[in-house]
PDB file of N, CA, C and O in Angstrom:
ATOM      1  N   MET A   1      18.111  86.321  30.331  1.00  0.00           N
ATOM      2  CA  MET A   1      18.396  85.530  31.504  1.00  0.00           C
ATOM      3  C   MET A   1      18.000  84.082  31.261  1.00  0.00           C
ATOM      4  O   MET A   1      16.931  83.803  30.718  1.00  0.00           O
ATOM      5  N   LYS A   2      18.853  83.183  31.658  1.00  0.00           N
ATOM      6  CA  LYS A   2      18.590  81.763  31.441  1.00  0.00           C
ATOM      7  C   LYS A   2      17.345  81.299  32.187  1.00  0.00           C
ATOM      8  O   LYS A   2      16.586  80.477  31.674  1.00  0.00           O
ATOM      9  N   GLU A   3      17.127  81.825  33.406  1.00  0.00           N
ATOM     10  CA  GLU A   3      15.990  81.357  34.204  1.00  0.00           C
ATOM     11  C   GLU A   3      14.645  81.727  33.581  1.00  0.00           C
ATOM     12  O   GLU A   3      13.631  81.110  33.907  1.00  0.00           O
ATOM     13  N   LEU A   4      14.615  82.725  32.690  1.00  0.00           N
ATOM     14  CA  LEU A   4      13.365  83.120  32.048  1.00  0.00           C
ATOM     15  C   LEU A   4      13.128  82.386  30.735  1.00  0.00           C
ATOM     16  O   LEU A   4      12.084  82.574  30.109  1.00  0.00           O
ATOM     17  N   ASP A   5      14.063  81.562  30.310  1.00  0.00           N
ATOM     18  CA  ASP A   5      13.898  80.767  29.107  1.00  0.00           C
ATOM     19  C   ASP A   5      12.743  79.794  29.331  1.00  0.00           C
ATOM     20  O   ASP A   5      12.758  79.039  30.303  1.00  0.00           O
ATOM     21  N   PRO A   6      11.735  79.799  28.440  1.00  0.00           N
ATOM     22  CA  PRO A   6      10.583  78.896  28.628  1.00  0.00           C
ATOM     23  C   PRO A   6      10.973  77.428  28.758  1.00  0.00           C
ATOM     24  O   PRO A   6      10.227  76.641  29.341  1.00  0.00           O
ATOM     25  N   HIS A   7      12.128  77.052  28.225  1.00  0.00           N
ATOM     26  CA  HIS A   7      12.559  75.660  28.320  1.00  0.00           C
ATOM     27  C   HIS A   7      12.992  75.282  29.730  1.00  0.00           C
ATOM     28  O   HIS A   7      13.137  74.098  30.034  1.00  0.00           O
ATOM     29  N   THR A   8      13.201  76.270  30.595  1.00  0.00           N
ATOM     30  CA  THR A   8      13.592  75.956  31.968  1.00  0.00           C
ATOM     31  C   THR A   8      12.384  75.652  32.848  1.00  0.00           C
ATOM     32  O   THR A   8      12.545  75.199  33.981  1.00  0.00           O
ATOM     33  N   ILE A   9      11.174  75.896  32.342  1.00  0.00           N
ATOM     34  CA  ILE A   9       9.961  75.571  33.098  1.00  0.00           C
ATOM     35  C   ILE A   9       9.691  74.081  32.906  1.00  0.00           C
ATOM     36  O   ILE A   9       9.513  73.615  31.781  1.00  0.00           O
ATOM     37  N   ARG A  10       9.663  73.353  33.989  1.00  0.00           N
ATOM     38  CA  ARG A  10       9.461  71.904  33.912  1.00  0.00           C
ATOM     39  C   ARG A  10       8.030  71.572  33.493  1.00  0.00           C
ATOM     40  O   ARG A  10       7.114  72.365  33.712  1.00  0.00           O
ATOM     41  N   PRO A  11       7.842  70.391  32.886  1.00  0.00           N
ATOM     42  CA  PRO A  11       6.491  69.967  32.503  1.00  0.00           C
ATOM     43  C   PRO A  11       5.572  69.849  33.718  1.00  0.00           C
ATOM     44  O   PRO A  11       6.027  69.663  34.847  1.00  0.00           O
ATOM     45  N   CYS A  12       4.293  69.961  33.464  1.00  0.00           N
ATOM     46  CA  CYS A  12       3.273  69.879  34.508  1.00  0.00           C
ATOM     47  C   CYS A  12       3.271  68.487  35.132  1.00  0.00           C
ATOM     48  O   CYS A  12       3.338  67.483  34.422  1.00  0.00           O
ATOM     49  N   LEU A  13       3.195  68.430  36.438  1.00  0.00           N
ATOM     50  CA  LEU A  13       3.169  67.155  37.147  1.00  0.00           C
ATOM     51  C   LEU A  13       1.816  66.455  36.977  1.00  0.00           C
ATOM     52  O   LEU A  13       1.755  65.225  36.959  1.00  0.00           O
ATOM     53  N   ALA A  14       0.740  67.225  36.854  1.00  0.00           N
ATOM     54  CA  ALA A  14      -0.604  66.650  36.758  1.00  0.00           C
ATOM     55  C   ALA A  14      -0.845  65.974  35.409  1.00  0.00           C
ATOM     56  O   ALA A  14      -1.353  64.854  35.354  1.00  0.00           O
ATOM     57  N   CYS A  15      -0.476  66.664  34.311  1.00  0.00           N
ATOM     58  CA  CYS A  15      -0.792  66.125  32.983  1.00  0.00           C
ATOM     59  C   CYS A  15       0.446  65.750  32.175  1.00  0.00           C
ATOM     60  O   CYS A  15       0.333  65.085  31.145  1.00  0.00           O
ATOM     61  N   GLY A  16       1.624  66.168  32.631  1.00  0.00           N
ATOM     62  CA  GLY A  16       2.853  65.885  31.896  1.00  0.00           C
ATOM     63  C   GLY A  16       3.075  66.806  30.713  1.00  0.00           C
ATOM     64  O   GLY A  16       4.048  66.662  29.973  1.00  0.00           O
ATOM     65  N   GLY A  17       2.163  67.755  30.539  1.00  0.00           N
ATOM     66  CA  GLY A  17       2.241  68.663  29.402  1.00  0.00           C
ATOM     67  C   GLY A  17       3.288  69.746  29.568  1.00  0.00           C
ATOM     68  O   GLY A  17       3.696  70.086  30.679  1.00  0.00           O
ATOM     69  N   THR A  18       3.709  70.273  28.439  1.00  0.00           N
ATOM     70  CA  THR A  18       4.698  71.352  28.444  1.00  0.00           C
ATOM     71  C   THR A  18       4.080  72.671  28.005  1.00  0.00           C
ATOM     72  O   THR A  18       4.797  73.649  27.796  1.00  0.00           O
ATOM     73  N   ASN A  19       2.764  72.711  27.863  1.00  0.00           N
ATOM     74  CA  ASN A  19       2.078  73.939  27.453  1.00  0.00           C
ATOM     75  C   ASN A  19       1.813  74.791  28.696  1.00  0.00           C
ATOM     76  O   ASN A  19       0.667  74.974  29.106  1.00  0.00           O
ATOM     77  N   VAL A  20       2.889  75.304  29.283  1.00  0.00           N
ATOM     78  CA  VAL A  20       2.798  76.132  30.483  1.00  0.00           C
ATOM     79  C   VAL A  20       3.214  77.552  30.131  1.00  0.00           C
ATOM     80  O   VAL A  20       4.018  77.767  29.225  1.00  0.00           O
ATOM     81  N   HIS A  21       2.667  78.509  30.846  1.00  0.00           N
ATOM     82  CA  HIS A  21       3.005  79.906  30.574  1.00  0.00           C
ATOM     83  C   HIS A  21       2.968  80.710  31.870  1.00  0.00           C
ATOM     84  O   HIS A  21       2.435  80.265  32.886  1.00  0.00           O
ATOM     85  N   LEU A  22       3.540  81.885  31.804  1.00  0.00           N
ATOM     86  CA  LEU A  22       3.527  82.795  32.945  1.00  0.00           C
ATOM     87  C   LEU A  22       2.271  83.647  32.894  1.00  0.00           C
ATOM     88  O   LEU A  22       1.880  84.134  31.833  1.00  0.00           O
ATOM     89  N   GLU A  23       1.652  83.818  34.036  1.00  0.00           N
ATOM     90  CA  GLU A  23       0.451  84.647  34.174  1.00  0.00           C
ATOM     91  C   GLU A  23       0.780  85.750  35.174  1.00  0.00           C
ATOM     92  O   GLU A  23       1.478  85.516  36.161  1.00  0.00           O
ATOM     93  N   SER A  24       0.274  86.948  34.912  1.00  0.00           N
ATOM     94  CA  SER A  24       0.545  88.050  35.838  1.00  0.00           C
ATOM     95  C   SER A  24      -0.747  88.754  36.203  1.00  0.00           C
ATOM     96  O   SER A  24      -1.751  88.657  35.498  1.00  0.00           O
ATOM     97  N   MET A  25      -0.699  89.461  37.319  1.00  0.00           N
ATOM     98  CA  MET A  25      -1.808  90.318  37.727  1.00  0.00           C
ATOM     99  C   MET A  25      -1.236  91.463  38.553  1.00  0.00           C
ATOM    100  O   MET A  25      -0.131  91.367  39.087  1.00  0.00           O
ATOM    101  N   LEU A  26      -1.986  92.523  38.648  1.00  0.00           N
ATOM    102  CA  LEU A  26      -1.579  93.684  39.431  1.00  0.00           C
ATOM    103  C   LEU A  26      -2.585  93.862  40.557  1.00  0.00           C
ATOM    104  O   LEU A  26      -3.646  94.455  40.359  1.00  0.00           O
ATOM    105  N   PRO A  27      -2.252  93.346  41.751  1.00  0.00           N
ATOM    106  CA  PRO A  27      -3.180  93.462  42.878  1.00  0.00           C
ATOM    107  C   PRO A  27      -3.366  94.925  43.289  1.00  0.00           C
ATOM    108  O   PRO A  27      -2.467  95.744  43.100  1.00  0.00           O
ATOM    109  N   PRO A  28      -4.521  95.247  43.846  1.00  0.00           N
ATOM    110  CA  PRO A  28      -4.756  96.614  44.323  1.00  0.00           C
ATOM    111  C   PRO A  28      -3.686  97.031  45.332  1.00  0.00           C
ATOM    112  O   PRO A  28      -3.324  96.267  46.227  1.00  0.00           O
ATOM    113  N   GLY A  29      -3.199  98.231  45.172  1.00  0.00           N
ATOM    114  CA  GLY A  29      -2.208  98.760  46.095  1.00  0.00           C
ATOM    115  C   GLY A  29      -0.767  98.445  45.732  1.00  0.00           C
ATOM    116  O   GLY A  29       0.151  98.953  46.376  1.00  0.00           O
ATOM    117  N   ARG A  30      -0.545  97.616  44.710  1.00  0.00           N
ATOM    118  CA  ARG A  30       0.828  97.284  44.296  1.00  0.00           C
ATOM    119  C   ARG A  30       1.196  98.082  43.063  1.00  0.00           C
ATOM    120  O   ARG A  30       0.333  98.455  42.269  1.00  0.00           O
ATOM    121  N   ARG A  31       2.469  98.339  42.911  1.00  0.00           N
ATOM    122  CA  ARG A  31       2.962  99.077  41.746  1.00  0.00           C
ATOM    123  C   ARG A  31       3.509  98.154  40.675  1.00  0.00           C
ATOM    124  O   ARG A  31       3.615  98.539  39.510  1.00  0.00           O
ATOM    125  N   GLN A  32       3.855  96.940  41.065  1.00  0.00           N
ATOM    126  CA  GLN A  32       4.408  95.981  40.118  1.00  0.00           C
ATOM    127  C   GLN A  32       3.562  94.716  40.098  1.00  0.00           C
ATOM    128  O   GLN A  32       2.930  94.345  41.087  1.00  0.00           O
ATOM    129  N   GLU A  33       3.572  94.072  38.942  1.00  0.00           N
ATOM    130  CA  GLU A  33       2.808  92.842  38.780  1.00  0.00           C
ATOM    131  C   GLU A  33       3.415  91.703  39.599  1.00  0.00           C
ATOM    132  O   GLU A  33       4.601  91.718  39.929  1.00  0.00           O
ATOM    133  N   VAL A  34       2.588  90.733  39.915  1.00  0.00           N
ATOM    134  CA  VAL A  34       3.039  89.477  40.512  1.00  0.00           C
ATOM    135  C   VAL A  34       2.799  88.376  39.484  1.00  0.00           C
ATOM    136  O   VAL A  34       1.942  88.510  38.610  1.00  0.00           O
ATOM    137  N   TRP A  35       3.556  87.293  39.591  1.00  0.00           N
ATOM    138  CA  TRP A  35       3.593  86.265  38.553  1.00  0.00           C
ATOM    139  C   TRP A  35       3.395  84.870  39.125  1.00  0.00           C
ATOM    140  O   TRP A  35       3.696  84.612  40.291  1.00  0.00           O
ATOM    141  N   ARG A  36       2.882  83.970  38.283  1.00  0.00           N
ATOM    142  CA  ARG A  36       2.838  82.537  38.593  1.00  0.00           C
ATOM    143  C   ARG A  36       2.812  81.769  37.280  1.00  0.00           C
ATOM    144  O   ARG A  36       2.507  82.327  36.227  1.00  0.00           O
ATOM    145  N   VAL A  37       3.135  80.486  37.355  1.00  0.00           N
ATOM    146  CA  VAL A  37       3.123  79.615  36.180  1.00  0.00           C
ATOM    147  C   VAL A  37       1.790  78.882  36.145  1.00  0.00           C
ATOM    148  O   VAL A  37       1.296  78.416  37.172  1.00  0.00           O
ATOM    149  N   VAL A  38       1.212  78.787  34.940  1.00  0.00           N
ATOM    150  CA  VAL A  38      -0.073  78.120  34.749  1.00  0.00           C
ATOM    151  C   VAL A  38       0.063  77.120  33.597  1.00  0.00           C
ATOM    152  O   VAL A  38       0.664  77.429  32.568  1.00  0.00           O
ATOM    153  N   CYS A  39      -0.496  75.930  33.776  1.00  0.00           N
ATOM    154  CA  CYS A  39      -0.522  74.920  32.716  1.00  0.00           C
ATOM    155  C   CYS A  39      -1.865  74.996  31.991  1.00  0.00           C
ATOM    156  O   CYS A  39      -2.862  75.438  32.563  1.00  0.00           O
ATOM    157  N   SER A  40      -1.887  74.567  30.746  1.00  0.00           N
ATOM    158  CA  SER A  40      -3.131  74.587  29.973  1.00  0.00           C
ATOM    159  C   SER A  40      -4.187  73.653  30.559  1.00  0.00           C
ATOM    160  O   SER A  40      -5.372  73.811  30.265  1.00  0.00           O
ATOM    161  N   CYS A  41      -3.781  72.673  31.392  1.00  0.00           N
ATOM    162  CA  CYS A  41      -4.747  71.757  32.012  1.00  0.00           C
ATOM    163  C   CYS A  41      -5.428  72.389  33.226  1.00  0.00           C
ATOM    164  O   CYS A  41      -6.351  71.809  33.796  1.00  0.00           O
ATOM    165  N   GLY A  42      -4.969  73.580  33.620  1.00  0.00           N
ATOM    166  CA  GLY A  42      -5.570  74.263  34.758  1.00  0.00           C
ATOM    167  C   GLY A  42      -4.728  74.211  36.017  1.00  0.00           C
ATOM    168  O   GLY A  42      -4.996  74.942  36.971  1.00  0.00           O
ATOM    169  N   GLN A  43      -3.714  73.357  36.036  1.00  0.00           N
ATOM    170  CA  GLN A  43      -2.810  73.289  37.188  1.00  0.00           C
ATOM    171  C   GLN A  43      -2.032  74.598  37.278  1.00  0.00           C
ATOM    172  O   GLN A  43      -1.571  75.122  36.263  1.00  0.00           O
ATOM    173  N   THR A  44      -1.888  75.118  38.479  1.00  0.00           N
ATOM    174  CA  THR A  44      -1.182  76.381  38.655  1.00  0.00           C
ATOM    175  C   THR A  44      -0.484  76.428  40.003  1.00  0.00           C
ATOM    176  O   THR A  44      -0.811  75.675  40.921  1.00  0.00           O
ATOM    177  N   SER A  45       0.473  77.318  40.101  1.00  0.00           N
ATOM    178  CA  SER A  45       1.109  77.573  41.394  1.00  0.00           C
ATOM    179  C   SER A  45       0.110  78.306  42.272  1.00  0.00           C
ATOM    180  O   SER A  45      -0.573  79.217  41.805  1.00  0.00           O
ATOM    181  N   GLN A  46       0.017  77.925  43.515  1.00  0.00           N
ATOM    182  CA  GLN A  46      -0.833  78.653  44.455  1.00  0.00           C
ATOM    183  C   GLN A  46      -0.142  79.925  44.919  1.00  0.00           C
ATOM    184  O   GLN A  46      -0.779  80.856  45.411  1.00  0.00           O
ATOM    185  N   GLN A  47       1.164  79.944  44.751  1.00  0.00           N
ATOM    186  CA  GLN A  47       1.981  81.061  45.224  1.00  0.00           C
ATOM    187  C   GLN A  47       2.233  82.046  44.088  1.00  0.00           C
ATOM    188  O   GLN A  47       2.659  81.652  43.002  1.00  0.00           O
ATOM    189  N   TRP A  48       1.972  83.321  44.338  1.00  0.00           N
ATOM    190  CA  TRP A  48       2.324  84.385  43.404  1.00  0.00           C
ATOM    191  C   TRP A  48       3.722  84.863  43.763  1.00  0.00           C
ATOM    192  O   TRP A  48       4.084  84.895  44.939  1.00  0.00           O
ATOM    193  N   SER A  49       4.504  85.231  42.768  1.00  0.00           N
ATOM    194  CA  SER A  49       5.886  85.663  42.979  1.00  0.00           C
ATOM    195  C   SER A  49       6.080  87.076  42.446  1.00  0.00           C
ATOM    196  O   SER A  49       5.334  87.533  41.580  1.00  0.00           O
ATOM    197  N   VAL A  50       7.091  87.761  42.974  1.00  0.00           N
ATOM    198  CA  VAL A  50       7.312  89.158  42.604  1.00  0.00           C
ATOM    199  C   VAL A  50       8.073  89.317  41.294  1.00  0.00           C
ATOM    200  O   VAL A  50       8.189  90.433  40.786  1.00  0.00           O
ATOM    201  N   SER A  51       8.594  88.224  40.736  1.00  0.00           N
ATOM    202  CA  SER A  51       9.281  88.310  39.448  1.00  0.00           C
ATOM    203  C   SER A  51       8.992  87.049  38.639  1.00  0.00           C
ATOM    204  O   SER A  51       8.560  86.032  39.183  1.00  0.00           O
ATOM    205  N   GLN A  52       9.237  87.130  37.339  1.00  0.00           N
ATOM    206  CA  GLN A  52       9.029  85.973  36.477  1.00  0.00           C
ATOM    207  C   GLN A  52       9.967  84.833  36.860  1.00  0.00           C
ATOM    208  O   GLN A  52       9.559  83.674  36.920  1.00  0.00           O
ATOM    209  N   GLY A  53      11.221  85.172  37.117  1.00  0.00           N
ATOM    210  CA  GLY A  53      12.196  84.152  37.499  1.00  0.00           C
ATOM    211  C   GLY A  53      11.814  83.449  38.788  1.00  0.00           C
ATOM    212  O   GLY A  53      11.959  82.232  38.903  1.00  0.00           O
ATOM    213  N   ALA A  54      11.328  84.205  39.754  1.00  0.00           N
ATOM    214  CA  ALA A  54      10.908  83.612  41.027  1.00  0.00           C
ATOM    215  C   ALA A  54       9.703  82.696  40.827  1.00  0.00           C
ATOM    216  O   ALA A  54       9.595  81.665  41.491  1.00  0.00           O
ATOM    217  N   ALA A  55       8.803  83.056  39.926  1.00  0.00           N
ATOM    218  CA  ALA A  55       7.637  82.214  39.644  1.00  0.00           C
ATOM    219  C   ALA A  55       8.065  80.887  39.025  1.00  0.00           C
ATOM    220  O   ALA A  55       7.534  79.833  39.374  1.00  0.00           O
ATOM    221  N   ILE A  56       9.025  80.942  38.105  1.00  0.00           N
ATOM    222  CA  ILE A  56       9.528  79.721  37.476  1.00  0.00           C
ATOM    223  C   ILE A  56      10.234  78.848  38.505  1.00  0.00           C
ATOM    224  O   ILE A  56      10.037  77.633  38.529  1.00  0.00           O
ATOM    225  N   ARG A  57      11.053  79.459  39.352  1.00  0.00           N
ATOM    226  CA  ARG A  57      11.747  78.689  40.390  1.00  0.00           C
ATOM    227  C   ARG A  57      10.751  78.044  41.352  1.00  0.00           C
ATOM    228  O   ARG A  57      10.943  76.897  41.758  1.00  0.00           O
ATOM    229  N   ALA A  58       9.695  78.760  41.720  1.00  0.00           N
ATOM    230  CA  ALA A  58       8.682  78.209  42.631  1.00  0.00           C
ATOM    231  C   ALA A  58       7.978  77.019  41.984  1.00  0.00           C
ATOM    232  O   ALA A  58       7.760  76.001  42.641  1.00  0.00           O
ATOM    233  N   TRP A  59       7.620  77.134  40.711  1.00  0.00           N
ATOM    234  CA  TRP A  59       6.962  76.046  39.973  1.00  0.00           C
ATOM    235  C   TRP A  59       7.874  74.824  39.940  1.00  0.00           C
ATOM    236  O   TRP A  59       7.446  73.717  40.269  1.00  0.00           O
ATOM    237  N   ASN A  60       9.128  75.023  39.544  1.00  0.00           N
ATOM    238  CA  ASN A  60      10.071  73.908  39.450  1.00  0.00           C
ATOM    239  C   ASN A  60      10.351  73.299  40.821  1.00  0.00           C
ATOM    240  O   ASN A  60      10.459  72.079  40.942  1.00  0.00           O
ATOM    241  N   ARG A  61      10.468  74.123  41.840  1.00  0.00           N
ATOM    242  CA  ARG A  61      10.724  73.631  43.200  1.00  0.00           C
ATOM    243  C   ARG A  61       9.541  72.799  43.695  1.00  0.00           C
ATOM    244  O   ARG A  61       9.739  71.744  44.298  1.00  0.00           O
ATOM    245  N   ASN A  62       8.322  73.262  43.449  1.00  0.00           N
ATOM    246  CA  ASN A  62       7.135  72.520  43.879  1.00  0.00           C
ATOM    247  C   ASN A  62       7.039  71.186  43.166  1.00  0.00           C
ATOM    248  O   ASN A  62       6.619  70.196  43.763  1.00  0.00           O
ATOM    249  N   LEU A  63       7.422  71.143  41.894  1.00  0.00           N
ATOM    250  CA  LEU A  63       7.414  69.875  41.166  1.00  0.00           C
ATOM    251  C   LEU A  63       8.466  68.935  41.733  1.00  0.00           C
ATOM    252  O   LEU A  63       8.220  67.736  41.867  1.00  0.00           O
ATOM    253  N   ALA A  64       9.636  69.466  42.067  1.00  0.00           N
ATOM    254  CA  ALA A  64      10.701  68.632  42.631  1.00  0.00           C
ATOM    255  C   ALA A  64      10.273  68.064  43.980  1.00  0.00           C
ATOM    256  O   ALA A  64      10.537  66.897  44.271  1.00  0.00           O
ATOM    257  N   CYS A  65       9.618  68.871  44.800  1.00  0.00           N
ATOM    258  CA  CYS A  65       9.139  68.402  46.108  1.00  0.00           C
ATOM    259  C   CYS A  65       8.075  67.329  45.941  1.00  0.00           C
ATOM    260  O   CYS A  65       8.055  66.360  46.699  1.00  0.00           O
ATOM    261  N   ALA A  66       7.190  67.485  44.963  1.00  0.00           N
ATOM    262  CA  ALA A  66       6.123  66.514  44.738  1.00  0.00           C
ATOM    263  C   ALA A  66       6.700  65.184  44.256  1.00  0.00           C
ATOM    264  O   ALA A  66       6.171  64.123  44.587  1.00  0.00           O
ATOM    265  N   ASN A  67       7.783  65.235  43.474  1.00  0.00           N
ATOM    266  CA  ASN A  67       8.408  64.005  42.986  1.00  0.00           C
ATOM    267  C   ASN A  67       9.069  63.220  44.105  1.00  0.00           C
ATOM    268  O   ASN A  67       9.227  62.004  43.998  1.00  0.00           O
ATOM    269  N   GLU A  68       9.456  63.899  45.176  1.00  0.00           N
ATOM    270  CA  GLU A  68      10.119  63.227  46.289  1.00  0.00           C
ATOM    271  C   GLU A  68       9.140  62.478  47.179  1.00  0.00           C
ATOM    272  O   GLU A  68       9.552  61.600  47.937  1.00  0.00           O
ATOM    273  N   LEU A  69       7.861  62.801  47.105  1.00  0.00           N
ATOM    274  CA  LEU A  69       6.857  62.165  47.971  1.00  0.00           C
ATOM    275  C   LEU A  69       6.587  60.737  47.574  1.00  0.00           C
ATOM    276  O   LEU A  69       5.769  60.066  48.203  1.00  0.00           O
TER     277      LEU A  69
END
């Protein structure tokens, strides 16, 4: 899937770095992992997503919203 290509994850707004990766966890009571994007500088999405693609879209959307401010 194109949306899961690491090149589709935009650089970090805080540091400008491209060393970002997907992080997952399995909360108690859930059967599937939840995902978010994390930068090596510590910047991360506050929102967990139910799929990798949704996590990437949330990260990119939040960066786009921050650029508009």
